[in-house]
N, C-alpha and C positions, 0 to 999 in steps of 0.2 A: 077435421080428417087427420089419420098419422100416416106415414111410411111404414109397412112392415118394417119389424128391428132385424128381420134377417137378409134384407135388401142391403147390399151391400154399395157403396159408390166412393169413386176417387176425385180428387181433384180436379181430373180433367174431363170431369160429367158421366163417365163408365157406370153403369150400373150395373148389378149383376142378382140375379135372383137366382139362390142355390136349391129351391125346390125343383122349380122347371128347367133350370139350367138355363134360361133363356137371358140373354144381353140387350142393354141397350145403349144410347150414347143420348147426351141431351143438350142444349144451347145452352151458356152461360147462365141467361135466367133462369133457366128447367134448373138449372144446379145448384143454383142460390134456394130457390123456392123449396127444393127438395131438401138443401141441407136445415134450411129453418123450420122445417117439418121434423126432419130428424131429431131438431133441437128442443121440439116440444110447442117452437110457436102456435100460438092461436090463428086462424084464416084471416082473422080480422089486422095483426101485426104483421103477417106477412103480405098483406094489402097496403097497408101504411109504409113499410118498407120499401117496396116496388114505386110506389107512387114518388116517396123523397127522392129517389137514386134515381128514377129515369122519368123521361119524359114523355108518359101516358095518361089519357085524359081517365079520370075516374069509371066509367060506362065504358071503355074499353077492355081498362084492364080486367074489372068484372066477368065481365064477358069468356075472355082467354083463360081466365082461373076455372070458371064455370070449365069450360073445355077441357083445359087440363086437370081439373081434379078428376071428371069422368072419365078422361084418359087411363087416367092411373089406376081409376077402378077396373077399366074395360080388362086392364095387362094384369090385375089383381095385385098390383103393387101397395094396393092400401088398406089399412084394416078395417074398411069400412067398403061393405061390398053392394 
C-alpha cells in the first residue's frame, strides 16, 4: 500500500489532502508509518521497523496495521481503494 503522492504531511503529523480539502492529524507512530509508506517501504519493512523500535508483540501490531491501512483506504488517502 502507498499513500497518494498528493497527500502532504509535515513533521508534526499534520496531513492534508488537496483534492478533498480534508486535513488529519496523526500520532507519532502513525506519522512514522506514513513517512515510511511515502518513501516506498513495503508493509513487511514497516512492520519490522515498528517491531524493532517499540515494545509491541507481532500479533497486536499486525491487527493495528490492518486497522490503520483500512482507515487510510476509508478516507481515500491510499492508492489502493
